[in-house]
VOFIDO-24185 format. One record per residue (C-alpha): residue in three letters; chain; x, y, z. Coordinates in pm, 1 decimal. Example, Ala and Ser with C-alpha at 12.3 -4.5 7.8 and 13.67 -1.06 7.14 Angstrom:
! residues 2
+------+------+----------+----------+----------+
: code : unit :       xx :       yy :       zz :
+------+------+----------+----------+----------+
:  Ala :    A :   1230.0 :   -450.0 :    780.0 :
:  Ser :    A :   1367.0 :   -106.0 :    714.0 :
+------+------+----------+----------+----------+
//
This chain:
! residues 399
+------+------+----------+----------+----------+
: code : unit :       xx :       yy :       zz :
+------+------+----------+----------+----------+
:  Unk :    A :    879.6 :  -3892.3 :     88.0 :
:  Unk :    A :   1138.8 :  -3617.9 :     91.3 :
:  Unk :    A :   1004.3 :  -3304.4 :    258.4 :
:  Unk :    A :    885.5 :  -3069.0 :    -10.3 :
:  Unk :    A :   1100.2 :  -2758.1 :    -55.7 :
:  Unk :    A :    945.3 :  -2438.9 :     96.2 :
:  Unk :    A :    790.1 :  -2137.8 :    -88.7 :
:  Unk :    A :   1063.4 :  -1854.3 :    -50.6 :
:  Unk :    A :    936.6 :  -1498.2 :      6.2 :
:  Unk :    A :   1158.5 :  -1189.0 :      8.0 :
:  Unk :    A :   1025.0 :   -925.2 :    202.6 :
:  Unk :    A :    874.5 :   -912.7 :    507.0 :
:  Unk :    A :    625.4 :   -620.0 :    441.1 :
:  Unk :    A :    255.9 :   -668.0 :    451.5 :
:  Unk :    A :    250.7 :   -814.0 :    119.4 :
:  Unk :    A :    496.4 :  -1115.6 :    197.5 :
:  Unk :    A :    369.3 :  -1142.0 :    552.4 :
:  Unk :    A :     -0.1 :  -1210.2 :    409.7 :
:  Unk :    A :    107.6 :  -1440.1 :    147.5 :
:  Unk :    A :    317.7 :  -1612.3 :    409.5 :
:  Unk :    A :     39.9 :  -1644.9 :    649.5 :
:  Unk :    A :   -197.9 :  -1743.1 :    381.0 :
:  Unk :    A :     32.0 :  -2023.7 :    238.6 :
:  Unk :    A :    124.0 :  -2136.7 :    625.1 :
:  Unk :    A :   -254.2 :  -2171.6 :    692.6 :
:  Unk :    A :   -267.0 :  -2416.1 :    392.9 :
:  Unk :    A :      3.4 :  -2621.8 :    516.7 :
:  Unk :    A :    242.6 :  -2519.3 :    304.6 :
:  Unk :    A :    607.2 :  -2472.3 :    430.0 :
:  Unk :    A :    751.9 :  -2099.5 :    401.2 :
:  Unk :    A :   1086.4 :  -1905.0 :    451.2 :
:  Unk :    A :   1067.0 :  -1544.2 :    475.9 :
:  Unk :    A :   1388.3 :  -1334.7 :    427.2 :
:  Unk :    A :   1404.8 :   -982.1 :    563.7 :
:  Unk :    A :   1671.9 :   -733.2 :    494.8 :
:  Unk :    A :   1613.6 :   -546.5 :    834.2 :
:  Unk :    A :   1716.5 :   -659.5 :   1163.5 :
:  Unk :    A :   1354.3 :   -672.3 :   1252.8 :
:  Unk :    A :   1036.6 :   -647.0 :   1124.7 :
:  Unk :    A :   1027.0 :   -283.6 :    999.5 :
:  Unk :    A :    802.1 :    -54.3 :   1198.3 :
:  Unk :    A :    835.7 :    289.4 :   1020.5 :
:  Unk :    A :    519.5 :    508.3 :    934.7 :
:  Unk :    A :    453.6 :    371.3 :    604.1 :
:  Unk :    A :    124.8 :    301.5 :    460.0 :
:  Unk :    A :   -174.5 :    340.5 :    700.1 :
:  Unk :    A :   -478.7 :    312.9 :    517.9 :
:  Unk :    A :   -686.1 :     -0.9 :    510.4 :
:  Unk :    A :   -974.7 :    -45.9 :    262.8 :
:  Unk :    A :  -1285.6 :   -228.2 :    348.4 :
:  Unk :    A :  -1212.4 :   -537.1 :    119.7 :
:  Unk :    A :   -887.1 :   -554.9 :    260.3 :
:  Unk :    A :  -1033.3 :   -584.6 :    592.7 :
:  Unk :    A :  -1283.1 :   -844.9 :    468.0 :
:  Unk :    A :   -967.0 :  -1048.9 :    336.9 :
:  Unk :    A :   -777.6 :  -1011.1 :    679.0 :
:  Unk :    A :  -1061.3 :  -1206.4 :    880.4 :
:  Unk :    A :   -909.3 :  -1515.2 :    752.9 :
:  Unk :    A :   -637.8 :  -1466.4 :    979.3 :
:  Unk :    A :   -811.4 :  -1320.9 :   1316.2 :
:  Unk :    A :   -644.5 :   -997.6 :   1324.2 :
:  Unk :    A :   -911.6 :   -742.1 :   1222.1 :
:  Unk :    A :  -1059.5 :   -712.6 :   1570.2 :
:  Unk :    A :   -700.7 :   -610.3 :   1718.8 :
:  Unk :    A :   -642.3 :   -380.6 :   1394.7 :
:  Unk :    A :   -954.0 :   -208.0 :   1475.3 :
:  Unk :    A :   -876.2 :   -165.9 :   1836.1 :
:  Unk :    A :   -540.3 :    -50.7 :   1783.8 :
:  Unk :    A :   -653.9 :    199.0 :   1490.1 :
:  Unk :    A :   -892.5 :    446.8 :   1379.4 :
:  Unk :    A :  -1234.7 :    399.7 :   1221.9 :
:  Unk :    A :  -1291.7 :    646.5 :    954.0 :
:  Unk :    A :  -1664.6 :    627.2 :    807.5 :
:  Unk :    A :  -1612.5 :    949.5 :    621.5 :
:  Unk :    A :  -1353.8 :   1108.4 :    395.4 :
:  Unk :    A :  -1350.8 :   1420.4 :    181.6 :
:  Unk :    A :  -1202.9 :   1653.7 :    -83.5 :
:  Unk :    A :  -1177.4 :   1990.0 :     37.4 :
:  Unk :    A :  -1049.0 :   2349.4 :   -102.9 :
:  Unk :    A :   -781.4 :   2482.2 :    121.6 :
:  Unk :    A :   -959.2 :   2812.2 :    126.8 :
:  Unk :    A :  -1335.4 :   2761.7 :    108.4 :
:  Unk :    A :  -1352.6 :   2405.2 :    329.1 :
:  Unk :    A :  -1525.0 :   2092.0 :    208.3 :
:  Unk :    A :  -1604.2 :   2018.8 :   -137.5 :
:  Unk :    A :  -1721.0 :   1648.1 :   -112.9 :
:  Unk :    A :  -1772.0 :   1429.7 :    186.0 :
:  Unk :    A :  -1796.8 :   1063.6 :    108.4 :
:  Unk :    A :  -1996.3 :    823.4 :    344.3 :
:  Unk :    A :  -1839.2 :    489.0 :    353.4 :
:  Unk :    A :  -2180.9 :    389.5 :    520.2 :
:  Unk :    A :  -2309.8 :    344.2 :    184.5 :
:  Unk :    A :  -2106.0 :     34.1 :    141.3 :
:  Unk :    A :  -2264.4 :   -166.1 :    441.3 :
:  Unk :    A :  -2436.8 :   -391.7 :    179.5 :
:  Unk :    A :  -2095.3 :   -479.3 :    -16.4 :
:  Unk :    A :  -1867.5 :   -523.3 :    278.5 :
:  Unk :    A :  -1852.8 :   -619.9 :    625.2 :
:  Unk :    A :  -1614.9 :   -309.1 :    698.4 :
:  Unk :    A :  -1813.2 :     19.7 :    560.0 :
:  Unk :    A :  -1504.9 :    231.3 :    671.7 :
:  Unk :    A :  -1154.7 :    297.1 :    615.0 :
:  Unk :    A :   -943.6 :    176.1 :    898.8 :
:  Unk :    A :   -658.7 :    408.7 :   1003.0 :
:  Unk :    A :   -359.2 :    178.2 :   1132.5 :
:  Unk :    A :     21.3 :    183.7 :   1045.0 :
:  Unk :    A :    112.8 :   -128.6 :    875.1 :
:  Unk :    A :    372.5 :   -248.6 :   1093.2 :
:  Unk :    A :     82.0 :   -330.8 :   1325.4 :
:  Unk :    A :    -53.6 :   -600.0 :   1080.6 :
:  Unk :    A :    303.5 :   -761.5 :    996.4 :
:  Unk :    A :    379.4 :   -813.5 :   1364.1 :
:  Unk :    A :     35.7 :   -954.7 :   1442.2 :
:  Unk :    A :     90.5 :  -1209.4 :   1150.6 :
:  Unk :    A :    427.6 :  -1307.6 :   1272.4 :
:  Unk :    A :    261.4 :  -1394.7 :   1620.9 :
:  Unk :    A :     11.0 :  -1577.0 :   1441.0 :
:  Unk :    A :    279.7 :  -1801.7 :   1265.5 :
:  Unk :    A :    521.2 :  -1826.8 :   1556.2 :
:  Unk :    A :    449.3 :  -2169.4 :   1653.7 :
:  Unk :    A :    420.7 :  -2310.4 :   1304.0 :
:  Unk :    A :    746.6 :  -2524.3 :   1261.2 :
:  Unk :    A :    728.0 :  -2508.4 :    887.9 :
:  Unk :    A :    783.7 :  -2123.4 :    909.3 :
:  Unk :    A :   1153.1 :  -1986.6 :    890.9 :
:  Unk :    A :   1256.1 :  -1645.9 :    917.5 :
:  Unk :    A :   1576.2 :  -1510.3 :    794.3 :
:  Unk :    A :   1634.7 :  -1134.7 :    901.2 :
:  Unk :    A :   1926.1 :   -933.4 :    832.4 :
:  Unk :    A :   1948.2 :  -1084.7 :    481.7 :
:  Unk :    A :   1913.4 :   -905.5 :    161.1 :
:  Unk :    A :   1790.5 :  -1098.2 :   -134.2 :
:  Unk :    A :   2058.2 :  -1057.7 :   -388.8 :
:  Unk :    A :   2033.4 :  -1319.1 :   -693.0 :
:  Unk :    A :   1765.9 :  -1575.5 :   -829.8 :
:  Unk :    A :   1812.6 :  -1895.1 :  -1031.3 :
:  Unk :    A :   1534.1 :  -2119.3 :  -1132.1 :
:  Unk :    A :   1479.2 :  -2454.6 :  -1341.9 :
:  Unk :    A :   1202.4 :  -2674.0 :  -1365.6 :
:  Unk :    A :   1222.9 :  -2843.8 :  -1026.6 :
:  Unk :    A :   1280.8 :  -2526.1 :   -801.1 :
:  Unk :    A :   1423.8 :  -2202.6 :   -723.0 :
:  Unk :    A :   1740.2 :  -2091.9 :   -561.9 :
:  Unk :    A :   1741.3 :  -1743.1 :   -389.4 :
:  Unk :    A :   2082.2 :  -1620.9 :   -270.2 :
:  Unk :    A :   2078.4 :  -1386.7 :     23.9 :
:  Unk :    A :   2367.1 :  -1165.1 :    133.2 :
:  Unk :    A :   2436.3 :  -1060.4 :    505.6 :
:  Unk :    A :   2570.9 :   -709.8 :    602.6 :
:  Unk :    A :   2924.3 :   -850.1 :    622.2 :
:  Unk :    A :   2905.1 :   -950.7 :    269.9 :
:  Unk :    A :   2886.8 :  -1343.0 :    316.4 :
:  Unk :    A :   2619.4 :  -1511.4 :    102.6 :
:  Unk :    A :   2405.7 :  -1821.4 :    118.4 :
:  Unk :    A :   2199.6 :  -2024.0 :   -106.0 :
:  Unk :    A :   1831.9 :  -2103.5 :    -21.5 :
:  Unk :    A :   1638.9 :  -2391.8 :   -206.2 :
:  Unk :    A :   1282.8 :  -2339.0 :   -280.5 :
:  Unk :    A :    997.9 :  -2474.1 :   -461.8 :
:  Unk :    A :    862.3 :  -2126.0 :   -561.4 :
:  Unk :    A :    953.8 :  -1769.4 :   -482.0 :
:  Unk :    A :    776.2 :  -1457.3 :   -421.6 :
:  Unk :    A :    949.1 :  -1144.8 :   -458.5 :
:  Unk :    A :    757.4 :   -896.8 :   -239.3 :
:  Unk :    A :   1081.7 :   -686.5 :   -148.4 :
:  Unk :    A :    968.5 :   -342.0 :   -230.8 :
:  Unk :    A :   1041.1 :    -98.9 :   -512.0 :
:  Unk :    A :   1387.8 :   -159.0 :   -536.2 :
:  Unk :    A :   1334.9 :   -497.3 :   -554.2 :
:  Unk :    A :   1657.1 :   -747.0 :   -644.0 :
:  Unk :    A :   1405.7 :  -1033.4 :   -756.6 :
:  Unk :    A :   1267.5 :   -793.8 :  -1000.5 :
:  Unk :    A :   1620.9 :   -698.2 :  -1120.7 :
:  Unk :    A :   1723.8 :  -1063.5 :  -1131.8 :
:  Unk :    A :   1441.3 :  -1158.7 :  -1333.4 :
:  Unk :    A :   1534.6 :   -878.0 :  -1588.6 :
:  Unk :    A :   1143.4 :   -762.9 :  -1617.7 :
:  Unk :    A :   1065.2 :   -381.9 :  -1751.7 :
:  Unk :    A :    934.3 :   -177.1 :  -1486.4 :
:  Unk :    A :    765.9 :     85.1 :  -1709.0 :
:  Unk :    A :    625.3 :    403.2 :  -1581.4 :
:  Unk :    A :    676.6 :    761.9 :  -1478.0 :
:  Unk :    A :    828.2 :    976.0 :  -1199.1 :
:  Unk :    A :    628.5 :   1227.8 :  -1048.3 :
:  Unk :    A :    785.0 :   1548.5 :  -1062.4 :
:  Unk :    A :    736.3 :   1666.6 :   -673.0 :
:  Unk :    A :    886.8 :   1507.0 :   -356.4 :
:  Unk :    A :    645.8 :   1412.2 :   -139.3 :
:  Unk :    A :    736.0 :   1543.1 :    227.9 :
:  Unk :    A :    532.1 :   1351.0 :    509.5 :
:  Unk :    A :    516.6 :   1450.8 :    879.5 :
:  Unk :    A :    338.9 :   1354.8 :   1167.2 :
:  Unk :    A :    229.2 :   1542.5 :   1473.4 :
:  Unk :    A :     15.5 :   1485.4 :   1758.1 :
:  Unk :    A :   -128.8 :   1832.1 :   1700.9 :
:  Unk :    A :   -526.4 :   1777.3 :   1711.3 :
:  Unk :    A :   -600.5 :   1936.0 :   1336.2 :
:  Unk :    A :   -965.8 :   1787.5 :   1382.7 :
:  Unk :    A :  -1025.4 :   2032.8 :   1677.5 :
:  Unk :    A :   -880.3 :   2319.5 :   1477.2 :
:  Unk :    A :  -1033.7 :   2299.9 :   1132.9 :
:  Unk :    A :  -1396.9 :   2314.6 :   1109.6 :
:  Unk :    A :  -1581.5 :   1990.0 :    964.9 :
:  Unk :    A :  -1232.9 :   1818.0 :    897.4 :
:  Unk :    A :  -1263.3 :   1429.2 :    822.8 :
:  Unk :    A :  -1019.1 :   1210.8 :    962.3 :
:  Unk :    A :   -923.9 :   1156.1 :    558.4 :
:  Unk :    A :   -896.8 :   1499.8 :    389.4 :
:  Unk :    A :   -745.1 :   1566.1 :     50.3 :
:  Unk :    A :   -696.1 :   1952.4 :     41.4 :
:  Unk :    A :   -710.9 :   2105.1 :   -297.7 :
:  Unk :    A :   -511.4 :   2422.7 :   -379.0 :
:  Unk :    A :   -372.4 :   2574.1 :   -685.3 :
:  Unk :    A :    -48.7 :   2678.3 :   -515.5 :
:  Unk :    A :     21.4 :   2412.2 :   -239.0 :
:  Unk :    A :   -212.1 :   2139.6 :   -185.0 :
:  Unk :    A :   -184.0 :   1881.8 :     71.9 :
:  Unk :    A :   -341.3 :   1589.7 :    258.8 :
:  Unk :    A :   -435.8 :   1514.3 :    634.9 :
:  Unk :    A :   -459.4 :   1178.1 :    766.7 :
:  Unk :    A :   -553.9 :   1093.4 :   1121.7 :
:  Unk :    A :   -441.2 :    784.1 :   1324.6 :
:  Unk :    A :   -556.9 :    671.9 :   1669.5 :
:  Unk :    A :   -247.6 :    895.4 :   1804.1 :
:  Unk :    A :   -113.4 :   1123.4 :   1550.2 :
:  Unk :    A :   -202.0 :   1335.0 :   1239.0 :
:  Unk :    A :      4.0 :   1251.9 :    898.8 :
:  Unk :    A :     51.2 :   1571.9 :    685.1 :
:  Unk :    A :    170.7 :   1510.5 :    320.1 :
:  Unk :    A :    301.0 :   1811.9 :    114.7 :
:  Unk :    A :    420.6 :   1808.8 :   -223.1 :
:  Unk :    A :    763.1 :   1980.3 :   -252.3 :
:  Unk :    A :    983.1 :   2134.4 :   -518.8 :
:  Unk :    A :   1225.5 :   1860.9 :   -626.6 :
:  Unk :    A :   1484.0 :   2105.3 :   -712.2 :
:  Unk :    A :   1523.0 :   2211.5 :   -334.6 :
:  Unk :    A :   1795.1 :   2034.0 :   -136.2 :
:  Unk :    A :   1719.1 :   1782.8 :    132.1 :
:  Unk :    A :   1834.6 :   2016.2 :    389.7 :
:  Unk :    A :   1596.8 :   2308.2 :    256.4 :
:  Unk :    A :   1291.5 :   2059.7 :    263.5 :
:  Unk :    A :   1375.3 :   1925.1 :    599.9 :
:  Unk :    A :   1472.3 :   2269.6 :    750.9 :
:  Unk :    A :   1272.2 :   2276.7 :   1095.3 :
:  Unk :    A :   1196.4 :   2644.5 :   1042.3 :
:  Unk :    A :   1053.9 :   2583.6 :    691.0 :
:  Unk :    A :    857.5 :   2276.7 :    789.2 :
:  Unk :    A :    710.5 :   2501.8 :   1094.9 :
:  Unk :    A :    621.4 :   2758.6 :    835.8 :
:  Unk :    A :    460.9 :   2499.9 :    640.0 :
:  Unk :    A :    253.3 :   2384.7 :    917.7 :
:  Unk :    A :    156.9 :   2709.3 :   1035.4 :
:  Unk :    A :     14.6 :   2806.8 :    698.9 :
:  Unk :    A :   -236.6 :   2498.6 :    753.0 :
:  Unk :    A :   -326.0 :   2606.7 :   1124.4 :
:  Unk :    A :   -198.2 :   2896.5 :   1305.0 :
:  Unk :    A :    -47.3 :   2707.1 :   1633.7 :
:  Unk :    A :    116.2 :   2979.0 :   1882.8 :
:  Unk :    A :    265.5 :   2687.8 :   2091.0 :
:  Unk :    A :    452.6 :   2546.0 :   1774.6 :
:  Unk :    A :    401.4 :   2170.4 :   1649.6 :
:  Unk :    A :    578.8 :   1869.9 :   1763.8 :
:  Unk :    A :    705.7 :   1605.6 :   1515.0 :
:  Unk :    A :    701.6 :   1247.9 :   1553.2 :
:  Unk :    A :    868.5 :   1198.6 :   1211.6 :
:  Unk :    A :    963.1 :   1348.4 :    866.9 :
:  Unk :    A :   1020.9 :   1171.1 :    555.2 :
:  Unk :    A :   1083.4 :   1301.5 :    205.6 :
:  Unk :    A :   1038.3 :   1053.1 :   -112.9 :
:  Unk :    A :   1022.8 :   1058.3 :   -463.0 :
:  Unk :    A :    703.9 :    909.0 :   -596.3 :
:  Unk :    A :    698.8 :    686.8 :   -911.1 :
:  Unk :    A :    407.4 :    543.2 :  -1130.2 :
:  Unk :    A :    530.9 :    206.1 :  -1256.1 :
:  Unk :    A :    377.8 :   -128.0 :  -1336.5 :
:  Unk :    A :    589.1 :   -444.8 :  -1448.4 :
:  Unk :    A :    556.1 :   -622.9 :  -1770.1 :
:  Unk :    A :    538.9 :   -964.7 :  -1623.8 :
:  Unk :    A :    400.7 :  -1060.0 :  -1231.2 :
:  Unk :    A :    495.5 :  -1431.0 :  -1293.8 :
:  Unk :    A :    788.0 :  -1574.0 :  -1468.0 :
:  Unk :    A :    825.4 :  -1964.1 :  -1425.3 :
:  Unk :    A :    834.6 :  -2045.7 :  -1066.8 :
:  Unk :    A :    913.8 :  -1657.1 :   -943.1 :
:  Unk :    A :    626.5 :  -1433.6 :   -879.1 :
:  Unk :    A :    615.2 :  -1045.6 :   -810.1 :
:  Unk :    A :    378.7 :   -886.7 :   -557.2 :
:  Unk :    A :    334.3 :   -556.0 :   -391.8 :
:  Unk :    A :    569.9 :   -233.9 :   -450.2 :
:  Unk :    A :    807.3 :   -508.1 :   -637.3 :
:  Unk :    A :    522.2 :   -504.9 :   -928.5 :
:  Unk :    A :    363.6 :   -177.6 :   -904.9 :
:  Unk :    A :    456.9 :    162.7 :   -756.8 :
:  Unk :    A :    187.5 :    461.5 :   -746.7 :
:  Unk :    A :    157.4 :    795.9 :   -557.8 :
:  Unk :    A :     -2.0 :    769.8 :   -210.6 :
:  Unk :    A :   -326.9 :    944.6 :   -273.8 :
:  Unk :    A :   -618.7 :    710.9 :   -221.5 :
:  Unk :    A :   -428.0 :    457.6 :    -11.1 :
:  Unk :    A :   -430.6 :    211.0 :   -291.0 :
:  Unk :    A :    -42.3 :     97.1 :   -276.1 :
:  Unk :    A :    -33.2 :   -133.4 :      9.6 :
:  Unk :    A :   -391.4 :   -223.9 :    -28.3 :
:  Unk :    A :   -332.3 :   -346.9 :   -393.7 :
:  Unk :    A :    -20.3 :   -528.3 :   -255.9 :
:  Unk :    A :   -224.0 :   -709.7 :    -25.8 :
:  Unk :    A :   -493.8 :   -782.2 :   -299.5 :
:  Unk :    A :   -209.8 :   -905.4 :   -488.5 :
:  Unk :    A :    -81.2 :  -1167.6 :   -206.8 :
:  Unk :    A :   -404.7 :  -1297.5 :   -136.7 :
:  Unk :    A :   -457.9 :  -1375.7 :   -544.5 :
:  Unk :    A :   -108.8 :  -1519.6 :   -560.3 :
:  Unk :    A :   -127.2 :  -1735.2 :   -273.3 :
:  Unk :    A :   -470.8 :  -1872.8 :   -366.8 :
:  Unk :    A :   -361.1 :  -1989.2 :   -678.6 :
:  Unk :    A :    -24.9 :  -2108.1 :   -561.7 :
:  Unk :    A :   -197.5 :  -2320.1 :   -314.1 :
:  Unk :    A :   -415.9 :  -2477.2 :   -584.6 :
:  Unk :    A :    -39.5 :  -2541.5 :   -770.5 :
:  Unk :    A :     57.7 :  -2651.1 :   -444.8 :
:  Unk :    A :   -207.2 :  -2939.6 :   -453.3 :
:  Unk :    A :   -177.7 :  -3032.0 :   -818.1 :
:  Unk :    A :   -277.3 :  -2778.4 :  -1054.5 :
:  Unk :    A :    -54.3 :  -2673.6 :  -1348.7 :
:  Unk :    A :    205.0 :  -2397.0 :  -1305.6 :
:  Unk :    A :     -5.7 :  -2212.3 :  -1602.8 :
:  Unk :    A :   -243.0 :  -2137.5 :  -1325.0 :
:  Unk :    A :      5.6 :  -1869.0 :  -1226.0 :
:  Unk :    A :    -15.7 :  -1663.8 :  -1530.8 :
:  Unk :    A :   -377.1 :  -1563.8 :  -1466.0 :
:  Unk :    A :   -257.2 :  -1414.6 :  -1145.2 :
:  Unk :    A :    -26.7 :  -1200.0 :  -1329.0 :
:  Unk :    A :   -280.9 :  -1103.3 :  -1587.4 :
:  Unk :    A :   -539.2 :  -1014.2 :  -1330.0 :
:  Unk :    A :   -329.6 :   -823.3 :  -1097.4 :
:  Unk :    A :   -167.4 :   -624.2 :  -1368.3 :
:  Unk :    A :   -463.2 :   -529.6 :  -1517.5 :
:  Unk :    A :   -566.1 :   -368.8 :  -1179.6 :
:  Unk :    A :   -264.7 :   -189.4 :  -1116.5 :
:  Unk :    A :   -276.9 :    -30.4 :  -1457.5 :
:  Unk :    A :   -634.8 :     41.8 :  -1475.1 :
:  Unk :    A :   -742.2 :     88.5 :  -1124.9 :
:  Unk :    A :   -435.4 :    170.1 :   -866.9 :
:  Unk :    A :   -283.6 :    411.7 :  -1101.9 :
:  Unk :    A :   -567.7 :    556.4 :  -1271.1 :
:  Unk :    A :   -736.4 :    639.1 :   -934.9 :
:  Unk :    A :   -398.1 :    778.9 :   -753.5 :
:  Unk :    A :   -346.8 :   1001.6 :  -1097.9 :
:  Unk :    A :   -654.3 :   1148.3 :  -1077.8 :
:  Unk :    A :   -663.4 :   1235.0 :   -724.5 :
:  Unk :    A :   -336.7 :   1402.6 :   -778.2 :
:  Unk :    A :   -491.9 :   1570.4 :  -1056.8 :
:  Unk :    A :   -790.3 :   1700.7 :   -865.0 :
:  Unk :    A :   -544.1 :   1861.6 :   -576.3 :
:  Unk :    A :   -297.7 :   1984.7 :   -829.1 :
:  Unk :    A :   -503.9 :   2162.2 :  -1082.2 :
:  Unk :    A :   -414.3 :   2525.0 :  -1102.1 :
:  Unk :    A :   -622.3 :   2631.6 :  -1407.9 :
:  Unk :    A :   -970.6 :   2825.1 :  -1247.3 :
:  Unk :    A :  -1237.7 :   2663.4 :  -1463.2 :
:  Unk :    A :  -1062.9 :   2311.3 :  -1468.8 :
:  Unk :    A :  -1073.4 :   2314.8 :  -1071.1 :
:  Unk :    A :  -1432.9 :   2451.7 :  -1061.1 :
:  Unk :    A :  -1504.5 :   2165.4 :  -1307.7 :
:  Unk :    A :  -1368.9 :   1942.2 :  -1059.5 :
:  Unk :    A :  -1533.7 :   2026.5 :   -782.9 :
:  Unk :    A :  -1869.3 :   2050.8 :   -945.1 :
:  Unk :    A :  -1811.4 :   1701.9 :  -1047.1 :
:  Unk :    A :  -1749.8 :   1592.7 :   -686.0 :
:  Unk :    A :  -2036.9 :   1734.0 :   -544.8 :
:  Unk :    A :  -2260.1 :   1597.0 :   -811.8 :
:  Unk :    A :  -2114.7 :   1295.6 :   -741.7 :
:  Unk :    A :  -2173.4 :   1302.9 :   -337.9 :
:  Unk :    A :  -2555.2 :   1432.2 :   -417.6 :
:  Unk :    A :  -2666.5 :   1160.7 :   -612.5 :
:  Unk :    A :  -2715.3 :    828.3 :   -441.2 :
:  Unk :    A :  -2625.0 :    584.0 :   -736.7 :
:  Unk :    A :  -2287.4 :    772.7 :   -800.0 :
:  Unk :    A :  -2189.8 :    807.0 :   -466.9 :
:  Unk :    A :  -2209.3 :    445.5 :   -438.1 :
:  Unk :    A :  -2051.1 :    367.7 :   -743.0 :
:  Unk :    A :  -1755.1 :    613.7 :   -673.8 :
:  Unk :    A :  -1716.0 :    436.7 :   -325.8 :
:  Unk :    A :  -1730.5 :    111.4 :   -506.0 :
:  Unk :    A :  -1407.9 :    191.6 :   -724.4 :
:  Unk :    A :  -1221.2 :    420.8 :   -424.1 :
:  Unk :    A :  -1233.6 :    164.2 :   -192.6 :
:  Unk :    A :  -1122.8 :   -120.0 :   -441.2 :
:  Unk :    A :  -1418.7 :   -340.8 :   -391.2 :
:  Unk :    A :  -1488.6 :   -281.3 :   -792.1 :
:  Unk :    A :  -1148.2 :   -395.4 :   -887.1 :
:  Unk :    A :  -1180.7 :   -747.4 :   -699.2 :
:  Unk :    A :  -1542.0 :   -780.2 :   -869.5 :
:  Unk :    A :  -1386.3 :   -723.4 :  -1208.9 :
:  Unk :    A :  -1119.5 :   -990.4 :  -1191.8 :
:  Unk :    A :  -1325.3 :  -1266.1 :  -1292.3 :
:  Unk :    A :  -1374.9 :  -1121.2 :  -1625.6 :
:  Unk :    A :   -988.7 :  -1128.4 :  -1676.5 :
:  Unk :    A :   -901.9 :  -1495.8 :  -1829.3 :
+------+------+----------+----------+----------+
//
């Protein structure tokens, strides 16, 4: 019998690597294509939700992630002027998950751990410095054309293709599927600094969303740094928003620090809320940012993408072992519903709470949050939704 063609995976971020590790663990050959020369190590997503950690136990990496990250059993909404509004206790999820906390750990740590896990598997192949350029498929397989920096091209043959190549996905463009949604009016400016905000701000949780009618912001702590996210007027030039003096002034407005702030990195990016019309088209499947993108408030982007990868890989394994290709249609229906009804809605609501300027509406939001935390049943239900546990439980109802 001829050796079966591998599953091709465009993109070696956490979504692509989780899908690859799952399939490889089932004895399915995979070929992973990454545009960069090495696995990306930039500071992107850093929040792992409880069910994501439960899933990742399959690969034996959770203990190492916890060791390298920061366990955060609480997170909170705050008012910039008056302090804590509502602090959520993840311990209330102890009966729902083996990991009743958020883990703050950079996503690149996971991708490297998964690559190390697959290093000795002869059925796993990596192509670095290779950009997905075009896709063709027929009843028997898929052809992914990759392009090198020098312009040379190569056609890779596969049984199936997973497009996990990010928000600007070439796989999605090749399929011609609609990516409907909206663009958030602000630019999001993210900074990292070793400054110990937890020592300077009373009762600060390691994950804090700070509401203010003039300028809201977010503080996220990792083991070595604090990350700060500011909304920024999109009409400003990049030089203006990245000006060191302007950045220093914004940080000083958070906490006065006579010594000044040392920055580890700074990034400004446009934020979109979009979901594709179709996740599965023939032998090609979209996952992660290639299929859905949202604002980062709530940490649902990477986690939703990893949940895509598990759902997709589980169903694709069944297809590999003889189930009909129509099985993959359910993957698309399930994960698209989560993207629309859970990921986008929660992220948009978080932004509304932080960004609200009307005094009465702000007060109503804050009163609702306080009442939610004070009521054990509502507190628990809110955590089930915000941690994405509920979205996974609801999937079985999607035919």
